[in-house]
DOKOL-281597 format. One record per residue: residue number from 1; residue in one letter; chain; x, y, z of N, C-alpha, C in turn. Coordinates in Angstrom, 2 decimals. Layout:
BEGIN
- pos,code,unit,n.x,n.y,n.z,ca.x,ca.y,ca.z,c.x,c.y,c.z
- NUM,a,A,X,Y,Z,X,Y,Z,X,Y,Z .
...
//
This chain:
BEGIN
- pos,code,unit,n.x,n.y,n.z,ca.x,ca.y,ca.z,c.x,c.y,c.z
- 1,m,A,67.33,183.37,94.63,68.40,182.39,94.77,68.77,181.83,93.39 .
- 2,h,A,70.08,181.59,93.21,70.53,181.18,91.88,71.36,179.90,91.90 .
- 3,s,A,71.50,179.25,93.04,72.26,178.01,93.08,71.77,177.12,94.22 .
- 4,i,A,72.04,175.84,94.10,71.66,174.90,95.15,72.42,175.21,96.44 .
- 5,d,A,73.66,175.73,96.31,74.42,176.10,97.50,73.70,177.19,98.30 .
- 6,e,A,73.06,178.14,97.59,72.31,179.18,98.27,71.09,178.60,98.98 .
- 7,i,A,70.46,177.62,98.35,69.32,176.94,98.98,69.77,176.22,100.24 .
- 8,k,A,70.91,175.50,100.16,71.43,174.79,101.32,71.73,175.76,102.46 .
- 9,k,A,72.30,176.91,102.13,72.62,177.91,103.16,71.34,178.43,103.80 .
- 10,f,A,70.31,178.70,102.99,69.02,179.17,103.52,68.43,178.14,104.47 .
- 11,v,A,68.44,176.89,104.05,67.86,175.82,104.86,68.64,175.65,106.16 .
- 12,s,A,69.97,175.73,106.08,70.81,175.59,107.26,70.47,176.66,108.29 .
- 13,n,A,70.31,177.89,107.85,69.95,178.99,108.75,68.53,178.80,109.30 .
- 14,h,A,67.65,178.32,108.44,66.24,178.16,108.78,66.06,177.15,109.91 .
- 15,f,A,66.90,176.10,109.92,66.75,175.02,110.89,67.72,175.15,112.08 .
- 16,s,A,68.29,176.32,112.26,69.30,176.49,113.30,68.77,176.20,114.70 .
- 17,e,A,67.46,176.38,114.93,66.89,176.14,116.25,65.82,175.06,116.23 .
- 18,a,A,65.84,174.19,115.22,64.83,173.15,115.10,65.04,172.05,116.13 .
- 19,s,A,63.95,171.36,116.47,64.04,170.25,117.41,64.85,169.11,116.81 .
- 20,g,A,65.43,168.28,117.66,66.31,167.22,117.20,65.68,166.23,116.26 .
- 21,s,A,64.40,165.87,116.48,63.77,164.86,115.65,63.45,165.35,114.24 .
- 22,h,A,63.35,166.67,114.08,63.12,167.25,112.74,64.16,168.33,112.45 .
- 23,s,A,65.40,168.01,112.71,66.48,168.98,112.55,67.02,168.96,111.12 .
- 24,l,A,68.06,169.75,110.91,68.71,169.81,109.61,69.28,168.45,109.22 .
- 25,e,A,69.70,167.67,110.20,70.25,166.34,109.90,69.22,165.45,109.22 .
- 26,h,A,67.94,165.59,109.61,66.87,164.85,108.93,66.81,165.24,107.46 .
- 27,t,A,66.90,166.52,107.18,66.86,166.99,105.79,68.02,166.41,105.00 .
- 28,y,A,69.20,166.39,105.58,70.36,165.84,104.87,70.21,164.34,104.63 .
- 29,r,A,69.65,163.62,105.59,69.45,162.19,105.39,68.43,161.93,104.29 .
- 30,v,A,67.37,162.72,104.26,66.36,162.58,103.21,66.98,162.90,101.85 .
- 31,y,A,67.83,163.92,101.81,68.53,164.24,100.56,69.36,163.04,100.08 .
- 32,n,A,70.13,162.45,100.99,70.97,161.31,100.60,70.13,160.14,100.11 .
- 33,l,A,69.02,159.87,100.77,68.13,158.80,100.33,67.53,159.12,98.97 .
- 34,c,A,67.17,160.38,98.76,66.62,160.80,97.46,67.64,160.57,96.34 .
- 35,m,A,68.88,160.90,96.60,69.91,160.71,95.58,70.10,159.22,95.28 .
- 36,h,A,70.05,158.39,96.31,70.21,156.95,96.12,69.02,156.36,95.35 .
- 37,i,A,67.82,156.60,95.85,66.62,156.05,95.21,66.43,156.66,93.82 .
- 38,g,A,66.67,157.96,93.72,66.49,158.65,92.44,67.36,158.09,91.34 .
- 39,k,A,68.60,157.77,91.67,69.50,157.18,90.68,69.01,155.81,90.24 .
- 40,v,A,68.57,155.00,91.19,68.08,153.66,90.86,66.81,153.74,90.00 .
- 41,e,A,65.93,154.68,90.33,64.64,154.76,89.65,64.66,155.62,88.39 .
- 42,g,A,65.78,156.33,88.15,65.87,157.17,86.95,65.15,158.49,87.06 .
- 43,a,A,65.12,159.08,88.25,64.43,160.35,88.47,65.32,161.54,88.12 .
- 44,d,A,64.71,162.72,88.06,65.43,163.97,87.81,66.11,164.38,89.12 .
- 45,l,A,67.42,164.24,89.18,68.15,164.47,90.43,68.23,165.94,90.81 .
- 46,e,A,68.16,166.84,89.83,68.16,168.27,90.16,66.87,168.64,90.87 .
- 47,v,A,65.75,168.19,90.34,64.46,168.44,90.98,64.45,167.83,92.38 .
- 48,l,A,64.94,166.61,92.48,64.94,165.91,93.76,65.81,166.60,94.80 .
- 49,a,A,66.97,167.06,94.38,67.89,167.71,95.32,67.24,168.94,95.94 .
- 50,i,A,66.66,169.78,95.10,66.04,171.01,95.60,64.83,170.69,96.47 .
- 51,a,A,64.00,169.75,96.01,62.81,169.37,96.78,63.19,168.78,98.13 .
- 52,a,A,64.24,167.97,98.15,64.67,167.35,99.40,65.14,168.40,100.41 .
- 53,y,A,65.93,169.36,99.95,66.42,170.40,100.85,65.28,171.27,101.40 .
- 54,l,A,64.23,171.47,100.59,63.17,172.39,100.98,61.93,171.70,101.55 .
- 55,h,A,61.90,170.38,101.59,60.62,169.70,101.88,60.06,170.00,103.27 .
- 56,d,A,60.91,170.30,104.24,60.44,170.53,105.61,60.59,171.97,106.09 .
- 57,i,A,60.74,172.91,105.17,61.01,174.29,105.61,59.86,174.90,106.41 .
- 58,a,A,58.66,174.37,106.25,57.52,174.91,107.00,57.19,174.06,108.22 .
- 59,r,A,58.03,173.11,108.56,57.75,172.27,109.72,57.56,173.08,111.00 .
- 60,p,A,58.36,174.13,111.25,58.14,174.91,112.47,56.74,175.51,112.56 .
- 61,y,A,56.17,175.90,111.41,54.82,176.46,111.41,53.80,175.42,111.86 .
- 62,e,A,53.96,174.19,111.37,53.04,173.12,111.76,53.17,172.78,113.24 .
- 63,d,A,54.42,172.73,113.72,54.64,172.40,115.13,54.04,173.47,116.05 .
- 64,e,A,54.26,174.73,115.68,53.74,175.83,116.51,52.22,175.87,116.51 .
- 65,s,A,51.61,175.45,115.40,50.15,175.48,115.28,49.50,174.20,115.80 .
- 66,k,A,50.32,173.27,116.34,49.84,171.97,116.83,49.12,171.19,115.73 .
- 67,g,A,49.63,171.35,114.50,49.11,170.56,113.40,48.02,171.20,112.58 .
- 68,t,A,47.59,172.41,112.93,46.53,173.04,112.15,47.04,173.57,110.81 .
- 69,i,A,48.34,173.85,110.73,48.96,174.27,109.47,49.66,173.07,108.85 .
- 70,c,A,49.40,172.80,107.59,50.05,171.70,106.88,51.42,172.17,106.39 .
- 71,h,A,52.49,171.53,106.86,53.82,172.01,106.48,54.14,171.70,105.02 .
- 72,g,A,53.39,170.78,104.41,53.59,170.54,102.99,53.06,171.70,102.15 .
- 73,e,A,51.84,172.12,102.44,51.23,173.23,101.72,51.97,174.54,101.99 .
- 74,k,A,52.24,174.80,103.27,52.94,176.03,103.64,54.36,176.03,103.07 .
- 75,g,A,54.99,174.87,103.08,56.34,174.77,102.53,56.39,175.07,101.05 .
- 76,a,A,55.37,174.63,100.32,55.31,174.91,98.88,55.15,176.42,98.64 .
- 77,e,A,54.41,177.09,99.51,54.26,178.55,99.38,55.61,179.24,99.56 .
- 78,i,A,56.33,178.85,100.59,57.64,179.46,100.86,58.61,179.15,99.73 .
- 79,a,A,58.61,177.90,99.28,59.52,177.48,98.21,59.22,178.20,96.91 .
- 80,s,A,57.96,178.45,96.64,57.58,179.14,95.41,58.24,180.51,95.32 .
- 81,a,A,58.26,181.23,96.42,58.90,182.55,96.44,60.41,182.42,96.30 .
- 82,l,A,60.99,181.42,96.95,62.44,181.22,96.88,62.91,180.89,95.47 .
- 83,l,A,62.08,180.17,94.73,62.49,179.67,93.41,62.13,180.60,92.26 .
- 84,e,A,61.55,181.76,92.56,61.13,182.68,91.50,62.26,183.00,90.53 .
- 85,s,A,63.45,183.26,91.07,64.59,183.64,90.22,65.55,182.49,89.96 .
- 86,f,A,65.18,181.27,90.37,66.08,180.14,90.21,66.14,179.73,88.74 .
- 87,p,A,67.34,179.49,88.20,67.51,179.26,86.76,67.16,177.84,86.29 .
- 88,i,A,65.89,177.45,86.48,65.40,176.19,85.94,64.04,176.44,85.30 .
- 89,s,A,63.57,175.49,84.54,62.31,175.65,83.82,61.12,175.73,84.77 .
- 90,e,A,60.04,176.33,84.27,58.82,176.42,85.07,58.26,175.03,85.34 .
- 91,e,A,58.46,174.12,84.41,58.00,172.74,84.59,58.70,172.09,85.78 .
- 92,k,A,60.03,172.30,85.89,60.77,171.74,87.01,60.37,172.40,88.33 .
- 93,k,A,60.14,173.72,88.28,59.70,174.40,89.49,58.37,173.85,89.97 .
- 94,a,A,57.46,173.62,89.04,56.15,173.08,89.39,56.29,171.69,90.00 .
- 95,n,A,57.21,170.91,89.48,57.44,169.56,90.00,58.00,169.63,91.42 .
- 96,i,A,58.93,170.54,91.65,59.51,170.71,92.99,58.42,171.06,94.00 .
- 97,l,A,57.56,172.00,93.63,56.49,172.41,94.56,55.52,171.27,94.80 .
- 98,h,A,55.25,170.48,93.75,54.38,169.30,93.93,55.03,168.30,94.88 .
- 99,c,A,56.34,168.08,94.73,57.05,167.17,95.63,56.89,167.59,97.08 .
- 100,i,A,57.02,168.88,97.34,56.93,169.39,98.71,55.51,169.22,99.25 .
- 101,r,A,54.52,169.54,98.43,53.12,169.40,98.86,52.76,167.94,99.15 .
- 102,a,A,53.35,167.03,98.37,52.90,165.63,98.40,53.72,164.72,99.30 .
- 103,h,A,54.69,165.25,100.04,55.59,164.35,100.77,55.05,163.88,102.11 .
- 104,r,A,53.97,164.49,102.60,53.48,164.16,103.94,52.79,162.81,103.99 .
- 105,f,A,53.00,162.10,105.09,52.37,160.80,105.31,50.85,160.94,105.37 .
- 106,r,A,50.38,162.02,106.01,48.94,162.26,106.16,48.47,163.40,105.26 .
- 107,g,A,49.20,163.69,104.23,48.86,164.80,103.35,47.65,164.53,102.47 .
- 108,k,A,47.07,165.61,101.96,45.90,165.51,101.09,46.27,165.43,99.61 .
- 109,t,A,47.56,165.67,99.31,48.02,165.66,97.93,48.83,164.39,97.66 .
- 110,p,A,48.31,163.45,96.88,49.07,162.23,96.59,50.20,162.49,95.61 .
- 111,p,A,51.36,161.87,95.78,52.47,162.06,94.85,52.12,161.55,93.45 .
- 112,q,A,52.33,162.39,92.46,51.98,162.02,91.08,53.21,161.79,90.21 .
- 113,t,A,54.25,162.59,90.41,55.46,162.46,89.58,56.42,161.47,90.22 .
- 114,l,A,57.36,160.96,89.42,58.36,160.03,89.95,59.16,160.70,91.06 .
- 115,e,A,59.51,161.96,90.87,60.32,162.67,91.86,59.54,162.81,93.18 .
- 116,a,A,58.24,163.09,93.10,57.43,163.20,94.31,57.34,161.86,95.04 .
- 117,k,A,57.27,160.78,94.28,57.22,159.45,94.89,58.54,159.11,95.57 .
- 118,v,A,59.64,159.50,94.95,60.96,159.25,95.55,61.10,160.03,96.85 .
- 119,l,A,60.73,161.31,96.85,60.82,162.12,98.07,59.91,161.56,99.15 .
- 120,f,A,58.71,161.15,98.79,57.78,160.55,99.75,58.43,159.34,100.41 .
- 121,d,A,59.00,158.46,99.60,59.64,157.26,100.14,60.84,157.60,101.01 .
- 122,a,A,61.66,158.54,100.56,62.86,158.91,101.32,62.49,159.48,102.69 .
- 123,d,A,61.49,160.32,102.72,61.05,160.93,103.98,60.52,159.88,104.93 .
- 124,k,A,59.77,158.91,104.40,59.22,157.85,105.25,60.31,156.89,105.72 .
- 125,l,A,61.27,156.61,104.86,62.36,155.71,105.25,63.15,156.27,106.42 .
- 126,d,A,63.25,157.58,106.53,64.00,158.16,107.64,63.25,158.03,108.96 .
- 127,a,A,62.01,157.55,108.90,61.23,157.35,110.12,61.28,155.91,110.60 .
- 128,i,A,61.95,155.02,109.85,61.99,153.61,110.26,63.43,153.10,110.27 .
- 129,g,A,63.59,151.83,110.66,64.93,151.27,110.78,65.62,151.80,112.03 .
- 130,a,A,66.94,151.68,112.08,67.71,152.13,113.24,67.54,153.63,113.45 .
- 131,i,A,67.59,154.40,112.36,67.39,155.85,112.47,66.00,156.16,112.99 .
- 132,g,A,65.00,155.45,112.49,63.63,155.68,112.92,63.43,155.42,114.40 .
- 133,i,A,64.04,154.35,114.90,63.96,154.05,116.33,64.60,155.17,117.15 .
- 134,a,A,65.78,155.60,116.72,66.48,156.68,117.43,65.64,157.95,117.43 .
- 135,r,A,65.04,158.28,116.29,64.22,159.49,116.21,62.97,159.37,117.08 .
- 136,a,A,62.39,158.17,117.14,61.18,157.97,117.94,61.47,158.23,119.42 .
- 137,f,A,62.60,157.71,119.91,62.94,157.93,121.31,63.40,159.37,121.55 .
- 138,l,A,64.04,159.97,120.57,64.43,161.38,120.69,63.19,162.26,120.81 .
- 139,f,A,62.19,162.00,119.96,60.95,162.78,120.02,60.23,162.55,121.35 .
- 140,a,A,60.22,161.29,121.81,59.59,160.99,123.10,60.24,161.81,124.21 .
- 141,g,A,61.55,161.93,124.16,62.24,162.75,125.15,61.88,164.21,125.04 .
- 142,e,A,61.69,164.69,123.81,61.33,166.09,123.60,59.97,166.43,124.19 .
- 143,v,A,59.04,165.48,124.18,57.70,165.74,124.72,57.55,165.25,126.15 .
- 144,g,A,58.65,164.77,126.76,58.62,164.35,128.15,57.99,163.00,128.40 .
- 145,a,A,58.06,162.11,127.41,57.46,160.78,127.55,58.33,159.84,128.38 .
- 146,k,A,57.72,158.76,128.85,58.43,157.72,129.57,59.25,156.89,128.59 .
- 147,l,A,60.14,156.06,129.13,60.86,155.11,128.28,59.89,154.08,127.71 .
- 148,h,A,58.98,153.60,128.56,58.00,152.60,128.13,56.80,152.68,129.06 .
- 149,n,A,55.64,152.29,128.59,54.43,152.36,129.38,53.66,151.05,129.25 .
- 150,p,A,54.15,149.97,129.87,53.54,148.66,129.69,52.13,148.54,130.27 .
- 151,g,A,51.74,149.45,131.13,50.41,149.39,131.73,49.30,149.92,130.85 .
- 152,m,A,49.65,150.48,129.69,48.64,151.07,128.80,48.80,150.50,127.39 .
- 153,e,A,47.68,150.20,126.75,47.72,149.81,125.35,48.02,151.07,124.53 .
- 154,p,A,48.94,150.98,123.56,49.29,152.18,122.77,48.08,152.87,122.16 .
- 155,e,A,47.05,152.09,121.77,45.86,152.67,121.14,45.07,153.57,122.09 .
- 156,n,A,45.28,153.40,123.40,44.53,154.17,124.39,45.32,155.34,124.96 .
- 157,t,A,46.45,155.65,124.36,47.29,156.74,124.85,47.24,157.92,123.89 .
- 158,s,A,47.74,159.04,124.35,47.66,160.28,123.56,49.03,160.72,123.07 .
- 159,p,A,49.07,161.32,121.88,50.35,161.86,121.39,50.73,163.11,122.17 .
- 160,y,A,52.00,163.48,122.10,52.52,164.67,122.77,52.26,164.63,124.28 .
- 161,s,A,52.26,163.42,124.87,52.06,163.27,126.30,53.16,162.38,126.86 .
- 162,q,A,53.14,162.14,128.19,54.15,161.28,128.80,54.02,159.83,128.33 .
- 163,d,A,52.89,159.51,127.70,52.68,158.15,127.19,53.09,158.00,125.72 .
- 164,d,A,53.61,159.07,125.14,53.98,159.04,123.72,55.39,158.47,123.58 .
- 165,t,A,55.51,157.19,123.86,56.82,156.53,123.90,57.30,156.10,122.52 .
- 166,g,A,58.55,155.68,122.45,59.08,155.15,121.21,58.33,153.91,120.76 .
- 167,y,A,57.96,153.07,121.72,57.21,151.86,121.39,55.82,152.20,120.85 .
- 168,r,A,55.17,153.21,121.44,53.87,153.65,120.93,53.98,154.10,119.48 .
- 169,e,A,55.03,154.86,119.17,55.24,155.33,117.81,55.40,154.15,116.85 .
- 170,f,A,56.12,153.13,117.29,56.31,151.95,116.45,54.98,151.23,116.21 .
- 171,k,A,54.22,150.99,117.27,52.98,150.22,117.15,51.90,150.93,116.36 .
- 172,l,A,51.82,152.26,116.49,50.73,152.99,115.85,51.08,153.55,114.48 .
- 173,k,A,52.37,153.70,114.19,52.73,154.33,112.91,53.86,153.63,112.18 .
- 174,l,A,55.00,153.48,112.83,56.19,153.02,112.12,56.02,151.63,111.52 .
- 175,c,A,55.27,150.75,112.19,55.11,149.38,111.69,54.32,149.33,110.39 .
- 176,r,A,53.63,150.42,110.04,52.80,150.45,108.83,53.50,151.08,107.63 .
- 177,i,A,54.60,151.72,107.88,55.23,152.52,106.83,55.71,151.68,105.65 .
- 178,k,A,56.18,150.47,105.92,56.71,149.62,104.84,55.67,149.40,103.73 .
- 179,d,A,54.39,149.46,104.07,53.34,149.20,103.09,52.90,150.44,102.33 .
- 180,t,A,53.56,151.57,102.58,53.18,152.81,101.90,54.17,153.22,100.81 .
- 181,m,A,55.23,152.45,100.62,56.27,152.82,99.66,55.72,152.87,98.22 .
- 182,l,A,56.26,153.80,97.44,55.76,154.04,96.09,56.76,153.68,94.99 .
- 183,t,A,57.99,153.39,95.37,59.01,153.00,94.38,59.55,151.62,94.73 .
- 184,q,A,60.10,150.95,93.75,60.63,149.61,93.98,61.82,149.64,94.95 .
- 185,e,A,62.74,150.58,94.75,63.89,150.66,95.63,63.48,151.09,97.04 .
- 186,g,A,62.53,152.00,97.12,62.03,152.41,98.43,61.42,151.24,99.17 .
- 187,n,A,60.69,150.41,98.45,60.07,149.24,99.05,61.13,148.26,99.57 .
- 188,r,A,62.19,148.07,98.78,63.26,147.16,99.20,63.91,147.64,100.49 .
- 189,l,A,64.23,148.91,100.53,64.88,149.47,101.71,63.95,149.42,102.92 .
- 190,a,A,62.66,149.68,102.69,61.70,149.70,103.79,61.55,148.32,104.42 .
- 191,r,A,61.57,147.27,103.60,61.42,145.91,104.14,62.61,145.57,105.06 .
- 192,e,A,63.80,145.97,104.63,64.98,145.71,105.47,64.89,146.47,106.79 .
- 193,r,A,64.52,147.73,106.69,64.44,148.55,107.91,63.34,148.06,108.84 .
- 194,h,A,62.22,147.61,108.27,61.13,147.10,109.09,61.56,145.86,109.87 .
- 195,e,A,62.26,144.96,109.21,62.72,143.74,109.88,63.61,144.08,111.08 .
- 196,f,A,64.46,145.09,110.91,65.33,145.49,112.03,64.49,146.01,113.19 .
- 197,m,A,63.46,146.83,112.90,62.63,147.36,113.97,61.90,146.25,114.72 .
- 198,e,A,61.40,145.27,113.99,60.70,144.15,114.63,61.62,143.45,115.63 .
- 199,l,A,62.85,143.18,115.21,63.81,142.52,116.09,64.17,143.39,117.29 .
- 200,f,A,64.35,144.68,117.04,64.72,145.59,118.13,63.64,145.64,119.19 .
- 201,f,A,62.38,145.87,118.78,61.34,146.04,119.78,60.98,144.72,120.47 .
- 202,q,A,61.17,143.60,119.80,61.00,142.32,120.48,62.03,142.20,121.61 .
- 203,r,A,63.27,142.54,121.30,64.33,142.51,122.30,64.08,143.56,123.40 .
- 204,f,A,63.63,144.73,123.01,63.36,145.82,123.95,62.34,145.37,125.00 .
- 205,l,A,61.26,144.75,124.55,60.22,144.30,125.48,60.74,143.20,126.40 .
- 206,e,A,61.54,142.31,125.85,62.10,141.22,126.66,63.05,141.76,127.73 .
- 207,e,A,63.88,142.72,127.36,64.80,143.31,128.33,64.05,144.12,129.36 .
- 208,h,A,62.98,144.81,128.94,62.21,145.62,129.87,61.57,144.74,130.94 .
- 209,e,A,61.22,143.51,130.58,60.62,142.59,131.53,61.67,141.75,132.26 .
- 210,g,A,62.96,141.98,131.95,64.02,141.24,132.60,64.16,139.81,132.12 .
- 211,l,A,63.68,139.55,130.91,63.73,138.19,130.37,65.02,137.91,129.62 .
- 212,k,A,65.73,138.93,129.26,67.00,138.77,128.53,68.08,139.60,129.21 .
//
């Protein structure tokens, strides 16, 4: 591949049958966030653009393996082959692959470069706020979960089950994301998005009980 347009085309084809919660639209939103945060933080936007487009290319492998395959590590392998003929320096290629390896919330590779930190923040930001709430309920629908499960504490329920509700996702994961940000701009955006989620789920619980 010799241009970012070719990378975009590859990614578009790659995600043609992806699930809604991790579809091509997620990749585009992460790209837009990377461009915003990257400009504020002074990051290399070329590295960020390529890393953002390729960061989830191995997600189908992880989903099919039920999590035994790390899509960050596998994605870096796939990206390495794609970038062999790409007209950028080896240093930039290495940074792109590091960004892909290091973007996972539960990954074993911590982000070291500014670009990796920006991608990490952008990917996590897409899991919170209004978009995050929508994705949480979309994923719950994909796994056949209920709208809400007030009879069970979220800590006592299982993922990928009928109890894997949007509220469970908020209580066990999304509410913690604001404290994982690695850039100043990412932190600012995360605080705003977190406040919105708090208000939404407070209202959600009140409406579910018929109090509002």
